N, CA, C and O atoms as a GROMACS GRO file, in nm:
protein
  576
    1MET      N    1   0.257  -1.913   0.384
    1MET     CA    2   0.341  -1.818   0.313
    1MET      C    3   0.347  -1.859   0.167
    1MET      O    4   0.396  -1.967   0.134
    2ASP      N    5   0.298  -1.775   0.081
    2ASP     CA    6   0.296  -1.802  -0.063
    2ASP      C    7   0.424  -1.747  -0.124
    2ASP      O    8   0.435  -1.626  -0.145
    3VAL      N    9   0.521  -1.832  -0.152
    3VAL     CA   10   0.650  -1.788  -0.203
    3VAL      C   11   0.639  -1.720  -0.340
    3VAL      O   12   0.728  -1.645  -0.378
    4ALA      N   13   0.532  -1.746  -0.414
    4ALA     CA   14   0.515  -1.683  -0.544
    4ALA      C   15   0.484  -1.534  -0.531
    4ALA      O   16   0.490  -1.461  -0.629
    5ARG      N   17   0.451  -1.490  -0.411
    5ARG     CA   18   0.415  -1.349  -0.391
    5ARG      C   19   0.534  -1.263  -0.351
    5ARG      O   20   0.516  -1.147  -0.316
    6PHE      N   21   0.654  -1.317  -0.355
    6PHE     CA   22   0.770  -1.243  -0.309
    6PHE      C   23   0.867  -1.218  -0.421
    6PHE      O   24   0.883  -1.300  -0.511
    7GLY      N   25   0.933  -1.102  -0.416
    7GLY     CA   26   1.028  -1.062  -0.518
    7GLY      C   27   1.171  -1.070  -0.468
    7GLY      O   28   1.203  -1.146  -0.376
    8ALA      N   29   1.257  -0.991  -0.531
    8ALA     CA   30   1.400  -0.993  -0.500
    8ALA      C   31   1.429  -0.952  -0.356
    8ALA      O   32   1.534  -0.986  -0.302
    9PHE      N   33   1.338  -0.881  -0.293
    9PHE     CA   34   1.357  -0.839  -0.154
    9PHE      C   35   1.356  -0.958  -0.057
    9PHE      O   36   1.406  -0.947   0.054
   10ALA      N   37   1.300  -1.071  -0.100
   10ALA     CA   38   1.284  -1.188  -0.012
   10ALA      C   39   1.416  -1.265  -0.004
   10ALA      O   40   1.431  -1.372  -0.062
   11THR      N   41   1.509  -1.207   0.067
   11THR     CA   42   1.640  -1.268   0.087
   11THR      C   43   1.626  -1.389   0.181
   11THR      O   44   1.520  -1.405   0.243
   12PRO      N   45   1.728  -1.471   0.192
   12PRO     CA   46   1.720  -1.581   0.290
   12PRO      C   47   1.693  -1.530   0.432
   12PRO      O   48   1.620  -1.595   0.508
   13LYS      N   49   1.752  -1.416   0.469
   13LYS     CA   50   1.729  -1.360   0.604
   13LYS      C   51   1.582  -1.320   0.620
   13LYS      O   52   1.520  -1.352   0.722
   14TYR      N   53   1.526  -1.251   0.521
   14TYR     CA   54   1.385  -1.211   0.524
   14TYR      C   55   1.295  -1.334   0.537
   14TYR      O   56   1.204  -1.338   0.619
   15THR      N   57   1.322  -1.434   0.455
   15THR     CA   58   1.242  -1.555   0.455
   15THR      C   59   1.251  -1.629   0.588
   15THR      O   60   1.151  -1.681   0.638
   16ALA      N   61   1.372  -1.632   0.646
   16ALA     CA   62   1.390  -1.699   0.776
   16ALA      C   63   1.309  -1.631   0.886
   16ALA      O   64   1.271  -1.696   0.983
   17ILE      N   65   1.284  -1.502   0.872
   17ILE     CA   66   1.204  -1.428   0.971
   17ILE      C   67   1.055  -1.445   0.944
   17ILE      O   68   0.977  -1.464   1.038
   18LYS      N   69   1.014  -1.440   0.817
   18LYS     CA   70   0.871  -1.444   0.782
   18LYS      C   71   0.809  -1.583   0.793
   18LYS      O   72   0.694  -1.596   0.833
   19VAL      N   73   0.884  -1.686   0.757
   19VAL     CA   74   0.827  -1.822   0.757
   19VAL      C   75   0.775  -1.862   0.895
   19VAL      O   76   0.661  -1.909   0.904
   20PRO      N   77   0.853  -1.848   1.002
   20PRO     CA   78   0.798  -1.885   1.134
   20PRO      C   79   0.674  -1.803   1.172
   20PRO      O   80   0.582  -1.856   1.234
   21GLU      N   81   0.673  -1.675   1.136
   21GLU     CA   82   0.556  -1.592   1.166
   21GLU      C   83   0.433  -1.647   1.096
   21GLU      O   84   0.327  -1.662   1.158
   22ASN      N   85   0.446  -1.677   0.968
   22ASN     CA   86   0.332  -1.731   0.893
   22ASN      C   87   0.293  -1.870   0.939
   22ASN      O   88   0.174  -1.902   0.951
   23TYR      N   89   0.392  -1.954   0.966
   23TYR     CA   90   0.363  -2.090   1.009
   23TYR      C   91   0.291  -2.090   1.144
   23TYR      O   92   0.200  -2.170   1.166
   24SER      N   93   0.332  -2.002   1.235
   24SER     CA   94   0.269  -1.997   1.368
   24SER      C   95   0.123  -1.952   1.360
   24SER      O   96   0.046  -1.974   1.453
   25ARG      N   97   0.086  -1.892   1.249
   25ARG     CA   98  -0.051  -1.843   1.230
   25ARG      C   99  -0.130  -1.932   1.134
   25ARG      O  100  -0.239  -1.893   1.091
   26ARG      N  101  -0.080  -2.045   1.102
   26ARG     CA  102  -0.139  -2.131   1.001
   26ARG      C  103  -0.288  -2.157   1.021
   26ARG      O  104  -0.363  -2.158   0.924
   27PHE      N  105  -0.331  -2.178   1.143
   27PHE     CA  106  -0.471  -2.210   1.169
   27PHE      C  107  -0.545  -2.096   1.238
   27PHE      O  108  -0.650  -2.119   1.300
   28ARG      N  109  -0.494  -1.976   1.230
   28ARG     CA  110  -0.560  -1.860   1.289
   28ARG      C  111  -0.632  -1.782   1.181
   28ARG      O  112  -0.591  -1.781   1.065
   29LEU      N  113  -0.739  -1.716   1.220
   29LEU     CA  114  -0.812  -1.631   1.126
   29LEU      C  115  -0.730  -1.506   1.095
   29LEU      O  116  -0.662  -1.453   1.183
   30ALA      N  117  -0.737  -1.461   0.973
   30ALA     CA  118  -0.674  -1.335   0.934
   30ALA      C  119  -0.781  -1.227   0.934
   30ALA      O  120  -0.895  -1.252   0.894
   31TYR      N  121  -0.746  -1.110   0.978
   31TYR     CA  122  -0.840  -0.998   0.982
   31TYR      C  123  -0.812  -0.902   0.868
   31TYR      O  124  -0.698  -0.892   0.822
   32PRO      N  125  -0.913  -0.832   0.820
   32PRO     CA  126  -0.896  -0.742   0.707
   32PRO      C  127  -0.792  -0.633   0.728
   32PRO      O  128  -0.721  -0.597   0.634
   33ASN      N  129  -0.780  -0.580   0.849
   33ASN     CA  130  -0.686  -0.471   0.873
   33ASN      C  131  -0.563  -0.514   0.951
   33ASN      O  132  -0.496  -0.432   1.012
   34GLU      N  133  -0.533  -0.643   0.950
   34GLU     CA  134  -0.421  -0.696   1.026
   34GLU      C  135  -0.293  -0.691   0.944
   34GLU      O  136  -0.289  -0.735   0.829
   35GLU      N  137  -0.190  -0.638   1.004
   35GLU     CA  138  -0.058  -0.632   0.941
   35GLU      C  139   0.039  -0.712   1.026
   35GLU      O  140   0.043  -0.695   1.148
   36LEU      N  141   0.116  -0.798   0.965
   36LEU     CA  142   0.212  -0.881   1.038
   36LEU      C  143   0.347  -0.808   1.049
   36LEU      O  144   0.396  -0.754   0.950
   37PRO      N  145   0.406  -0.807   1.168
   37PRO     CA  146   0.524  -0.723   1.193
   37PRO      C  147   0.660  -0.780   1.156
   37PRO      O  148   0.755  -0.702   1.139
   38ALA      N  149   0.674  -0.910   1.142
   38ALA     CA  150   0.807  -0.969   1.121
   38ALA      C  151   0.874  -0.917   0.994
   38ALA      O  152   0.810  -0.898   0.891
   39ALA      N  153   1.004  -0.895   1.004
   39ALA     CA  154   1.090  -0.852   0.892
   39ALA      C  155   1.048  -0.719   0.831
   39ALA      O  156   1.065  -0.697   0.712
   40ARG      N  157   0.993  -0.631   0.912
   40ARG     CA  158   0.952  -0.500   0.862
   40ARG      C  159   1.026  -0.391   0.938
   40ARG      O  160   1.060  -0.409   1.055
   41PRO      N  161   1.051  -0.280   0.874
   41PRO     CA  162   1.028  -0.250   0.733
   41PRO      C  163   1.143  -0.296   0.645
   41PRO      O  164   1.260  -0.290   0.685
   42VAL      N  165   1.111  -0.342   0.527
   42VAL     CA  166   1.213  -0.385   0.431
   42VAL      C  167   1.233  -0.277   0.326
   42VAL      O  168   1.344  -0.228   0.306
   43ARG      N  169   1.125  -0.240   0.260
   43ARG     CA  170   1.131  -0.136   0.157
   43ARG      C  171   1.047  -0.017   0.202
   43ARG      O  172   0.936  -0.035   0.254
   44ARG      N  173   1.099   0.103   0.182
   44ARG     CA  174   1.029   0.224   0.225
   44ARG      C  175   1.020   0.323   0.111
   44ARG      O  176   1.109   0.332   0.026
   45SER      N  177   0.911   0.398   0.109
   45SER     CA  178   0.895   0.502   0.008
   45SER      C  179   0.980   0.622   0.048
   45SER      O  180   1.028   0.630   0.161
   46PRO      N  181   1.001   0.716  -0.046
   46PRO     CA  182   1.081   0.835  -0.014
   46PRO      C  183   1.023   0.919   0.102
   46PRO      O  184   1.097   0.992   0.167
   47ILE      N  185   0.893   0.909   0.126
   47ILE     CA  186   0.834   0.991   0.233
   47ILE      C  187   0.796   0.909   0.356
   47ILE      O  188   0.717   0.954   0.439
   48TYR      N  189   0.852   0.791   0.369
   48TYR     CA  190   0.822   0.702   0.482
   48TYR      C  191   0.843   0.773   0.617
   48TYR      O  192   0.754   0.770   0.702
   49ASP      N  193   0.959   0.835   0.636
   49ASP     CA  194   0.989   0.899   0.764
   49ASP      C  195   0.891   1.012   0.795
   49ASP      O  196   0.852   1.031   0.910
   50ARG      N  197   0.853   1.088   0.694
   50ARG     CA  198   0.756   1.197   0.714
   50ARG      C  199   0.620   1.142   0.754
   50ARG      O  200   0.553   1.196   0.843
   51LEU      N  201   0.579   1.035   0.689
   51LEU     CA  202   0.450   0.974   0.722
   51LEU      C  203   0.450   0.921   0.865
   51LEU      O  204   0.354   0.943   0.940
   52LYS      N  205   0.556   0.852   0.904
   52LYS     CA  206   0.565   0.801   1.040
   52LYS      C  207   0.562   0.914   1.142
   52LYS      O  208   0.496   0.904   1.246
   53ALA      N  209   0.634   1.023   1.113
   53ALA     CA  210   0.637   1.138   1.205
   53ALA      C  211   0.499   1.203   1.218
   53ALA      O  212   0.467   1.262   1.321
   54ALA      N  213   0.418   1.191   1.112
   54ALA     CA  214   0.283   1.249   1.114
   54ALA      C  215   0.182   1.157   1.181
   54ALA      O  216   0.064   1.193   1.193
   55GLY      N  217   0.226   1.038   1.224
   55GLY     CA  218   0.135   0.946   1.292
   55GLY      C  219   0.075   0.840   1.203
   55GLY      O  220  -0.031   0.785   1.235
   56ALA      N  221   0.139   0.811   1.092
   56ALA     CA  222   0.085   0.712   0.998
   56ALA      C  223   0.088   0.571   1.057
   56ALA      O  224   0.183   0.531   1.124
   57VAL      N  225  -0.019   0.498   1.031
   57VAL     CA  226  -0.024   0.355   1.058
   57VAL      C  227   0.020   0.292   0.926
   57VAL      O  228  -0.038   0.319   0.821
   58MET      N  229   0.121   0.207   0.931
   58MET     CA  230   0.179   0.154   0.809
   58MET      C  231   0.135   0.011   0.782
   58MET      O  232   0.113  -0.069   0.874
   59GLY      N  233   0.121  -0.019   0.655
   59GLY     CA  234   0.095  -0.154   0.608
   59GLY      C  235   0.209  -0.193   0.516
   59GLY      O  236   0.295  -0.111   0.487
   60ALA      N  237   0.211  -0.316   0.471
   60ALA     CA  238   0.316  -0.360   0.380
   60ALA      C  239   0.252  -0.430   0.261
   60ALA      O  240   0.165  -0.516   0.278
   61ASN      N  241   0.296  -0.394   0.143
   61ASN     CA  242   0.249  -0.454   0.019
   61ASN      C  243   0.372  -0.489  -0.062
   61ASN      O  244   0.446  -0.400  -0.105
   62PHE      N  245   0.396  -0.618  -0.084
   62PHE     CA  246   0.517  -0.664  -0.155
   62PHE      C  247   0.640  -0.610  -0.083
   62PHE      O  248   0.737  -0.569  -0.147
   63ALA      N  249   0.634  -0.610   0.050
   63ALA     CA  250   0.740  -0.563   0.141
   63ALA      C  251   0.764  -0.414   0.135
   63ALA      O  252   0.860  -0.365   0.195
   64LEU      N  253   0.681  -0.340   0.064
   64LEU     CA  254   0.694  -0.194   0.059
   64LEU      C  255   0.598  -0.133   0.161
   64LEU      O  256   0.478  -0.155   0.154
   65GLU      N  257   0.653  -0.058   0.254
   65GLU     CA  258   0.571   0.008   0.356
   65GLU      C  259   0.486   0.115   0.289
   65GLU      O  260   0.534   0.192   0.205
   66HIS      N  261   0.361   0.120   0.328
   66HIS     CA  262   0.271   0.224   0.277
   66HIS      C  263   0.177   0.266   0.388
   66HIS      O  264   0.150   0.190   0.481
   67ARG      N  265   0.128   0.386   0.378
   67ARG     CA  266   0.039   0.441   0.478
   67ARG      C  267  -0.100   0.381   0.463
   67ARG      O  268  -0.153   0.374   0.352
   68THR      N  269  -0.157   0.338   0.573
   68THR     CA  270  -0.296   0.293   0.568
   68THR      C  271  -0.388   0.402   0.619
   68THR      O  272  -0.497   0.423   0.566
   69VAL      N  273  -0.343   0.473   0.722
   69VAL     CA  274  -0.420   0.585   0.777
   69VAL      C  275  -0.325   0.669   0.860
   69VAL      O  276  -0.226   0.618   0.913
   70VAL      N  277  -0.356   0.798   0.872
   70VAL     CA  278  -0.277   0.886   0.960
   70VAL      C  279  -0.366   0.922   1.078
   70VAL      O  280  -0.479   0.967   1.060
   71ARG      N  281  -0.314   0.901   1.195
   71ARG     CA  282  -0.386   0.937   1.316
   71ARG      C  283  -0.293   1.020   1.402
   71ARG      O  284  -0.175   1.034   1.371
   72ALA      N  285  -0.345   1.074   1.509
   72ALA     CA  286  -0.263   1.157   1.597
   72ALA      C  287  -0.137   1.081   1.638
   72ALA      O  288  -0.144   0.962   1.672
   73ALA      N  289  -0.024   1.147   1.636
   73ALA     CA  290   0.105   1.083   1.664
   73ALA      C  291   0.110   1.017   1.802
   73ALA      O  292   0.188   0.924   1.824
   74ARG      N  293   0.028   1.062   1.894
   74ARG     CA  294   0.032   1.004   2.029
   74ARG      C  295  -0.043   0.872   2.037
   74ARG      O  296  -0.036   0.805   2.140
   75ARG      N  297  -0.115   0.832   1.933
   75ARG     CA  298  -0.191   0.707   1.932
   75ARG      C  299  -0.103   0.590   1.893
   75ARG      O  300   0.009   0.608   1.845
   76SER      N  301  -0.154   0.470   1.914
   76SER     CA  302  -0.082   0.348   1.879
   76SER      C  303  -0.055   0.344   1.729
   76SER      O  304  -0.140   0.383   1.650
   77PRO      N  305   0.065   0.296   1.688
   77PRO     CA  306   0.097   0.288   1.545
   77PRO      C  307   0.035   0.166   1.475
   77PRO      O  308   0.064   0.140   1.359
   78THR      N  309  -0.049   0.092   1.545
   78THR     CA  310  -0.116  -0.024   1.485
   78THR      C  311  -0.265  -0.017   1.515
   78THR      O  312  -0.309   0.063   1.597
   79GLU      N  313  -0.341  -0.101   1.449
   79GLU     CA  314  -0.485  -0.111   1.474
   79GLU      C  315  -0.514  -0.245   1.540
   79GLU      O  316  -0.440  -0.342   1.522
   80THR      N  317  -0.622  -0.250   1.614
   80THR     CA  318  -0.668  -0.376   1.671
   80THR      C  319  -0.742  -0.452   1.561
   80THR      O  320  -0.840  -0.401   1.508
   81PRO      N  321  -0.696  -0.572   1.525
   81PRO     CA  322  -0.764  -0.648   1.419
   81PRO      C  323  -0.910  -0.676   1.456
   81PRO      O  324  -0.940  -0.713   1.569
   82THR      N  325  -0.998  -0.658   1.359
   82THR     CA  326  -1.141  -0.678   1.383
   82THR      C  327  -1.215  -0.702   1.252
   82THR      O  328  -1.169  -0.662   1.144
   83TYR      N  329  -1.330  -0.766   1.262
   83TYR     CA  330  -1.420  -0.778   1.147
   83TYR      C  331  -1.524  -0.668   1.152
   83TYR      O  332  -1.605  -0.656   1.060
   84ARG      N  333  -1.523  -0.589   1.255
   84ARG     CA  334  -1.617  -0.478   1.270
   84ARG      C  335  -1.553  -0.352   1.212
   84ARG      O  336  -1.448  -0.358   1.148
   85ARG      N  337  -1.616  -0.238   1.236
   85ARG     CA  338  -1.562  -0.112   1.186
   85ARG      C  339  -1.424  -0.088   1.245
   85ARG      O  340  -1.403  -0.101   1.366
   86SER      N  341  -1.331  -0.054   1.160
   86SER     CA  342  -1.193  -0.032   1.199
   86SER      C  343  -1.178   0.090   1.290
   86SER      O  344  -1.258   0.183   1.285
   87GLU      N  345  -1.074   0.086   1.373
   87GLU     CA  346  -1.042   0.203   1.456
   87GLU      C  347  -1.002   0.322   1.370
   87GLU      O  348  -1.002   0.436   1.417
   88ALA      N  349  -0.968   0.297   1.247
   88ALA     CA  350  -0.925   0.403   1.156
   88ALA      C  351  -1.042   0.488   1.106
   88ALA      O  352  -1.020   0.595   1.049
   89PHE      N  353  -1.164   0.442   1.126
   89PHE     CA  354  -1.280   0.510   1.066
   89PHE      C  355  -1.284   0.660   1.093
   89PHE      O  356  -1.299   0.737   0.998
   90PRO      N  357  -1.273   0.706   1.219
   90PRO     CA  358  -1.282   0.850   1.241
   90PRO      C  359  -1.168   0.928   1.176
   90PRO      O  360  -1.187   1.043   1.136
   91PHE      N  361  -1.051   0.867   1.164
   91PHE     CA  362  -0.937   0.935   1.102
   91PHE      C  363  -0.955   0.943   0.950
   91PHE      O  364  -0.924   1.045   0.888
   92VAL      N  365  -1.005   0.835   0.891
   92VAL     CA  366  -1.031   0.835   0.747
   92VAL      C  367  -1.142   0.935   0.715
   92VAL      O  368  -1.134   1.008   0.617
   93ARG      N  369  -1.244   0.938   0.798
   93ARG     CA  370  -1.353   1.034   0.780
   93ARG      C  371  -1.300   1.177   0.783
   93ARG      O  372  -1.336   1.259   0.698
   94ALA      N  373  -1.216   1.206   0.881
   94ALA     CA  374  -1.159   1.341   0.892
   94ALA      C  375  -1.072   1.374   0.770
   94ALA      O  376  -1.076   1.487   0.721
   95GLU      N  377  -0.994   1.277   0.722
   95GLU     CA  378  -0.913   1.298   0.601
   95GLU      C  379  -1.002   1.329   0.481
   95GLU      O  380  -0.975   1.423   0.406
   96CYS      N  381  -1.106   1.250   0.463
   96CYS     CA  382  -1.198   1.270   0.350
   96CYS      C  383  -1.262   1.407   0.356
   96CYS      O  384  -1.272   1.475   0.253
   97GLN      N  385  -1.305   1.449   0.473
   97GLN     CA  386  -1.367   1.580   0.487
   97GLN      C  387  -1.266   1.691   0.460
   97GLN      O  388  -1.299   1.791   0.396
   98ALA      N  389  -1.144   1.674   0.508
   98ALA     CA  390  -1.040   1.775   0.485
   98ALA      C  391  -1.007   1.788   0.336
   98ALA      O  392  -0.994   1.900   0.285
   99VAL      N  393  -0.994   1.676   0.267
   99VAL     CA  394  -0.964   1.679   0.125
   99VAL      C  395  -1.081   1.738   0.046
   99VAL      O  396  -1.061   1.812  -0.051
  100ARG      N  397  -1.200   1.707   0.088
  100ARG     CA  398  -1.318   1.761   0.019
  100ARG      C  399  -1.324   1.913   0.034
  100ARG      O  400  -1.364   1.983  -0.060
  101ALA      N  401  -1.286   1.964   0.151
  101ALA     CA  402  -1.293   2.108   0.176
  101ALA      C  403  -1.168   2.182   0.126
  101ALA      O  404  -1.176   2.299   0.090
  102GLU      N  405  -1.055   2.115   0.125
  102GLU     CA  406  -0.929   2.181   0.091
  102GLU      C  407  -0.858   2.107  -0.023
  102GLU      O  408  -0.903   2.111  -0.138
  103VAL      N  409  -0.748   2.040   0.010
  103VAL     CA  410  -0.669   1.968  -0.089
  103VAL      C  411  -0.596   1.855  -0.017
  103VAL      O  412  -0.579   1.860   0.105
  104GLY      N  413  -0.553   1.755  -0.091
  104GLY     CA  414  -0.480   1.644  -0.031
  104GLY      C  415  -0.374   1.591  -0.125
  104GLY      O  416  -0.378   1.616  -0.245
  105VAL      N  417  -0.281   1.518  -0.069
  105VAL     CA  418  -0.176   1.452  -0.146
  105VAL      C  419  -0.192   1.303  -0.122
  105VAL      O  420  -0.212   1.259  -0.008
  106TYR      N  421  -0.183   1.225  -0.228
  106TYR     CA  422  -0.201   1.081  -0.218
  106TYR      C  423  -0.078   1.012  -0.272
  106TYR      O  424  -0.044   1.028  -0.389
  107GLU      N  425  -0.010   0.936  -0.189
  107GLU     CA  426   0.109   0.865  -0.233
  107GLU      C  427   0.070   0.735  -0.303
  107GLU      O  428  -0.011   0.658  -0.252
  108THR      N  429   0.130   0.712  -0.419
  108THR     CA  430   0.098   0.592  -0.496
  108THR      C  431   0.220   0.504  -0.519
  108THR      O  432   0.222   0.423  -0.612
  109THR      N  433   0.322   0.519  -0.435
  109THR     CA  434   0.445   0.441  -0.452
  109THR      C  435   0.417   0.291  -0.453
  109THR      O  436   0.485   0.216  -0.524
  110ASN      N  437   0.319   0.247  -0.376
  110ASN     CA  438   0.293   0.103  -0.365
  110ASN      C  439   0.201   0.049  -0.473
  110ASN      O  440   0.166  -0.069  -0.470
  111TYR      N  441   0.162   0.130  -0.568
  111TYR     CA  442   0.077   0.082  -0.678
  111TYR      C  443   0.159   0.004  -0.780
  111TYR      O  444   0.281   0.021  -0.789
  112GLY      N  445   0.093  -0.082  -0.854
  112GLY     CA  446   0.160  -0.158  -0.960
  112GLY      C  447   0.201  -0.067  -1.074
  112GLY      O  448   0.138   0.036  -1.098
  113LYS      N  449   0.304  -0.105  -1.144
  113LYS     CA  450   0.353  -0.029  -1.258
  113LYS      C  451   0.350  -0.118  -1.382
  113LYS      O  452   0.399  -0.231  -1.380
  114TYR      N  453   0.294  -0.066  -1.488
  114TYR     CA  454   0.281  -0.143  -1.612
  114TYR      C  455   0.330  -0.060  -1.729
  114TYR      O  456   0.307   0.061  -1.734
  115GLU      N  457   0.396  -0.124  -1.821
  115GLU     CA  458   0.435  -0.057  -1.944
  115GLU      C  459   0.360  -0.125  -2.058
  115GLU      O  460   0.369  -0.246  -2.076
  116VAL      N  461   0.288  -0.046  -2.132
  116VAL     CA  462   0.211  -0.097  -2.245
  116VAL      C  463   0.270  -0.035  -2.371
  116VAL      O  464   0.272   0.087  -2.386
  117SER      N  465   0.320  -0.119  -2.460
  117SER     CA  466   0.382  -0.066  -2.581
  117SER      C  467   0.358  -0.163  -2.696
  117SER      O  468   0.308  -0.274  -2.678
  118GLY      N  469   0.394  -0.117  -2.814
  118GLY     CA  470   0.383  -0.203  -2.932
  118GLY      C  471   0.257  -0.178  -3.012
  118GLY      O  472   0.175  -0.091  -2.981
  119ARG      N  473   0.244  -0.259  -3.115
  119ARG     CA  474   0.130  -0.246  -3.205
  119ARG      C  475   0.000  -0.276  -3.131
  119ARG      O  476  -0.010  -0.377  -3.062
  120GLY      N  477  -0.097  -0.190  -3.144
  120GLY     CA  478  -0.225  -0.210  -3.080
  120GLY      C  479  -0.232  -0.160  -2.937
  120GLY      O  480  -0.337  -0.169  -2.873
  121ALA      N  481  -0.121  -0.106  -2.885
  121ALA     CA  482  -0.118  -0.059  -2.746
  121ALA      C  483  -0.218   0.055  -2.726
  121ALA      O  484  -0.294   0.056  -2.628
  122ARG      N  485  -0.218   0.151  -2.818
  122ARG     CA  486  -0.308   0.266  -2.805
  122ARG      C  487  -0.454   0.220  -2.810
  122ARG      O  488  -0.536   0.266  -2.731
  123ARG      N  489  -0.486   0.130  -2.900
  123ARG     CA  490  -0.622   0.078  -2.913
  123ARG      C  491  -0.664   0.007  -2.784
  123ARG      O  492  -0.776   0.024  -2.736
  124TRP      N  493  -0.574  -0.072  -2.731
  124TRP     CA  494  -0.604  -0.144  -2.607
  124TRP      C  495  -0.625  -0.047  -2.491
  124TRP      O  496  -0.720  -0.062  -2.415
  125LEU      N  497  -0.538   0.052  -2.478
  125LEU     CA  498  -0.552   0.151  -2.370
  125LEU      C  499  -0.682   0.230  -2.386
  125LEU      O  500  -0.749   0.259  -2.286
  126ASP      N  501  -0.717   0.265  -2.508
  126ASP     CA  502  -0.844   0.336  -2.531
  126ASP      C  503  -0.962   0.251  -2.486
  126ASP      O  504  -1.064   0.305  -2.441
  127ARG      N  505  -0.950   0.120  -2.499
  127ARG     CA  506  -1.058   0.031  -2.460
  127ARG      C  507  -1.068   0.015  -2.307
  127ARG      O  508  -1.179   0.010  -2.253
  128VAL      N  509  -0.954   0.008  -2.238
  128VAL     CA  510  -0.957  -0.016  -2.093
  128VAL      C  511  -0.957   0.112  -2.010
  128VAL      O  512  -0.998   0.110  -1.894
  129TRP      N  513  -0.911   0.222  -2.066
  129TRP     CA  514  -0.905   0.348  -1.992
  129TRP      C  515  -1.040   0.416  -1.997
  129TRP      O  516  -1.107   0.409  -2.100
  130PRO      N  517  -1.084   0.482  -1.891
  130PRO     CA  518  -1.219   0.538  -1.887
  130PRO      C  519  -1.242   0.662  -1.973
  130PRO      O  520  -1.355   0.707  -1.987
  131VAL      N  521  -1.136   0.716  -2.031
  131VAL     CA  522  -1.151   0.835  -2.115
  131VAL      C  523  -1.056   0.823  -2.234
  131VAL      O  524  -0.946   0.770  -2.220
  132ALA      N  525  -1.098   0.872  -2.349
  132ALA     CA  526  -1.014   0.867  -2.468
  132ALA      C  527  -0.938   0.999  -2.481
  132ALA      O  528  -0.996   1.106  -2.462
  133TYR      N  529  -0.810   0.990  -2.513
  133TYR     CA  530  -0.727   1.108  -2.531
  133TYR      C  531  -0.703   1.130  -2.679
  133TYR      O  532  -0.670   1.035  -2.750
  134PRO      N  533  -0.719   1.253  -2.728
  134PRO     CA  534  -0.696   1.280  -2.871
  134PRO      C  535  -0.547   1.285  -2.902
  134PRO      O  536  -0.466   1.324  -2.818
  135GLY      N  537  -0.510   1.246  -3.024
  135GLY     CA  538  -0.372   1.257  -3.069
  135GLY      C  539  -0.276   1.164  -2.998
  135GLY      O  540  -0.316   1.067  -2.933
  136SER      N  541  -0.149   1.196  -3.013
  136SER     CA  542  -0.043   1.115  -2.953
  136SER      C  543  -0.023   1.156  -2.807
  136SER      O  544  -0.009   1.274  -2.776
  137VAL      N  545  -0.021   1.059  -2.720
  137VAL     CA  546  -0.011   1.086  -2.577
  137VAL      C  547   0.089   0.991  -2.514
  137VAL      O  548   0.092   0.872  -2.546
  138VAL      N  549   0.169   1.043  -2.423
  138VAL     CA  550   0.253   0.959  -2.341
  138VAL      C  551   0.188   0.957  -2.205
  138VAL      O  552   0.171   1.062  -2.142
  139TRP      N  553   0.150   0.840  -2.159
  139TRP     CA  554   0.084   0.827  -2.029
  139TRP      C  555   0.188   0.784  -1.927
  139TRP      O  556   0.257   0.684  -1.944
  140ASP      N  557   0.197   0.860  -1.822
  140ASP     CA  558   0.287   0.826  -1.714
  140ASP      C  559   0.199   0.811  -1.589
  140ASP      O  560   0.166   0.910  -1.524
  141LEU      N  561   0.162   0.690  -1.558
  141LEU     CA  562   0.071   0.663  -1.449
  141LEU      C  563   0.146   0.615  -1.324
  141LEU      O  564   0.094   0.533  -1.249
  142ARG      N  565   0.263   0.666  -1.304
  142ARG     CA  566   0.342   0.624  -1.189
  142ARG      C  567   0.400   0.748  -1.121
  142ARG      O  568   0.408   0.854  -1.183
  143PRO      N  569   0.439   0.735  -0.997
  143PRO     CA  570   0.503   0.849  -0.930
  143PRO      C  571   0.634   0.882  -0.996
  143PRO      O  572   0.705   0.793  -1.041
  144CYS      N  573   0.666   1.006  -1.002
  144CYS     CA  574   0.793   1.050  -1.064
  144CYS      C  575   0.905   1.049  -0.962
  144CYS      O  576   1.018   1.083  -0.995
   0.00000   0.00000   0.00000
C-alpha cells in the first residue's frame, strides 16, 4: 500500500480496512483488470447509481468509483482477473460499434484536474495542446 497515493478520503477507518487487504496480497501477482473490494465505495460520481443500474462494472481510482465497462445487468458486477483477453471485450466492442453508429456519453469525473495560469500559461498550453486556438480562450477541460 503506497500511502503517497491517498488523499483526504483515506481516513483511519479506510486505512484500517485497506492495509490488511494489501498486506494479504503482498506476494501475489496483480492482474491488469483486477479491482480490490475493501473499503469501497468511498467516493462516487453523480451518476454512480445510474451506471450501476445499467450493469456497470466499477473500478476505483483515488477512491473514486468509475465505470470500466457496462454489461448486461444480469451478469456478474466484476471481471475474472486474467492476463488474457478480458471478459469485457465483447461489451467494449459493442459500445464502440454503438458509438460509431450513433452517439455516446463519456464520463470523465475520475480524470485529473489541472489549473494552468500565470505568465507564459498560454504559450505552454499552445505547446502541449494538439491544436492552437486563436485569440483569448478559457479552457474548461473538466466536467461541469
